[in-house]
C-alpha positions in Angstrom: 0.0 0.0 0.0 2.9 2.4 0.8 4.4 2.0 -2.6 1.1 2.7 -4.3 0.6 5.8 -2.2 4.1 6.9 -2.9 3.3 6.7 -6.6 0.1 8.7 -6.2 1.8 11.4 -4.1 4.8 11.6 -6.4 2.6 11.9 -9.5 0.4 14.5 -7.9 3.4 16.7 -6.7 5.1 16.4 -10.1 1.9 17.3 -12.0 1.5 20.4 -9.9 5.2 21.2 -10.3 5.8 21.4 -6.6 9.3 21.2 -5.1 9.7 18.3 -2.8 12.1 15.8 -1.3 11.4 12.1 -0.9 13.9 11.1 1.8 12.3 7.7 2.5 9.4 5.6 1.4 6.2 7.2 2.6 7.9 10.5 3.5 7.7 13.7 1.5 8.8 17.2 2.4 6.9 19.6 0.1 7.8 23.3 -0.3 4.5 25.2 -0.9 4.9 28.7 -2.4 3.1 31.6 -0.9 2.9 35.4 -1.0 2.9 36.6 2.6 4.7 33.6 4.0 7.0 33.1 1.1 7.1 29.3 1.5 5.6 26.7 3.8 7.4 23.4 4.4 4.9 20.6 4.7 5.6 17.0 5.6 3.4 14.2 4.1 4.0 10.9 5.9 2.2 7.7 5.0 1.4 5.8 8.2 -0.1 2.5 8.9 -3.7 3.8 8.7 -3.5 7.4 7.6 -1.6 10.0 5.7 -0.3 12.6 8.2 0.1 16.2 7.0 2.2 18.6 9.1 3.3 22.1 8.3 5.2 24.7 10.4 3.4 28.1 10.3 5.3 30.3 12.7 7.3 30.3 16.0 5.8 30.8 19.4 4.3 34.3 19.7 6.2 36.8 21.9 3.0 38.4 23.2 -0.8 38.3 23.2 -0.9 34.6 23.6 -4.6 34.4 24.4 -5.5 36.5 21.4 -3.3 34.3 19.1 -4.8 31.1 20.4 -8.3 32.5 20.2 -7.6 33.3 16.5 -6.3 29.8 15.8 -9.3 28.1 17.5 -11.8 30.2 15.5 -9.9 29.6 12.4 -9.9 25.8 13.0 -13.7 25.8 12.5 -13.2 26.9 8.9 -10.4 24.7 7.8 -10.6 21.5 5.7 -8.6 18.4 6.6 -6.1 20.2 8.8 -6.2 22.2 12.1 -3.9 24.5 14.0 -2.0 23.1 17.0 1.1 24.1 19.0 4.1 22.0 19.9 5.7 21.7 23.4 7.5 25.1 23.0 4.4 26.9 21.6 5.4 27.0 17.9 2.3 26.9 15.6 1.7 24.1 13.1 -1.1 22.9 10.8 -1.7 19.1 11.2 -4.1 16.6 9.8 -4.8 13.0 9.1 -6.5 11.4 6.1 -7.4 7.7 5.9 -5.2 6.0 3.3 -8.2 4.9 1.2 -9.1 8.6 0.7 -5.7 9.7 -0.6 -6.3 10.6 -4.3 -4.7 13.3 -6.4 -7.8 15.5 -5.9 -7.8 15.0 -2.1 -4.1 15.6 -1.9 -4.5 18.8 -4.0 -7.3 20.0 -1.7 -5.3 19.3 1.5 -2.1 21.0 0.2 -4.3 23.9 -1.1 -5.8 24.3 2.4 -2.3 24.2 4.0 -1.0 27.0 1.8 -4.2 29.0 2.0 -4.2 28.9 5.8 -0.4 29.3 6.4 -0.1 32.1 3.9 -3.4 33.8 4.6 -3.1 33.7 8.4 0.6 34.6 8.5 0.3 38.4 8.7 -2.6 38.3 11.2 -0.6 36.0 13.4 2.5 38.2 13.2 0.3 41.3 14.0 -1.2 39.6 17.1 1.9 37.8 18.4 4.8 40.0 17.4 3.6 43.6 17.3 6.2 44.9 19.7 9.0 43.1 17.7 7.6 44.6 14.4 7.7 48.1 15.9 11.2 47.6 17.2 12.4 46.3 13.8 10.8 49.3 12.1 12.5 51.8 14.5 15.9 50.0 14.0 15.6 50.1 10.2 14.5 53.8 10.2 17.5 54.6 12.4 19.9 52.9 10.0 18.2 54.0 6.8 17.4 50.3 5.9 14.6 49.2 3.6 11.1 49.1 5.0 9.7 47.2 2.0 8.8 44.0 3.8 7.2 45.9 6.7 4.6 47.6 4.5 1.9 45.1 5.4 2.2 46.2 9.0 2.2 50.0 8.4 -1.0 50.3 10.5 0.9 49.0 13.5 3.9 51.4 13.1 4.5 54.9 14.4 7.3 56.9 13.0 9.8 57.7 15.7 12.1 59.7 13.6 12.1 63.5 14.1 10.2 65.7 11.6 12.3 67.1 8.9 
């Protein structure tokens, strides 16, 4: 069964032109492209009874933990096939399990699509909630050194200019 699923997964990933590694039978590390979160690494692991999907979303929030976890729990109600969870240090992941008989190219496409939609779509809101102070500090540091602010534009509503008026 594992060899058959490996063939289905490989063909599906190849057809969708996704970058992946296949380090062992039943194990795939897929790199999913995004726009806000530039890439999401997603493990696909064929187990005895299910295909396990696991993707890192972001590290443990620095602040506003209750708000971040409330956001994740509410978001779980709208996700297909995966859900948010945290590991022992508080890093945020998407995980899911699908019965082996349900693993088809269409179902795999739907699951990977949900992973990228959630990880990419929720990335900035999670950063805003859990890392607002760090974002402001980074902004102030960049302004003081004349560094580019390009990748902080999505967070302009959180920022206050601390440089003197000229």
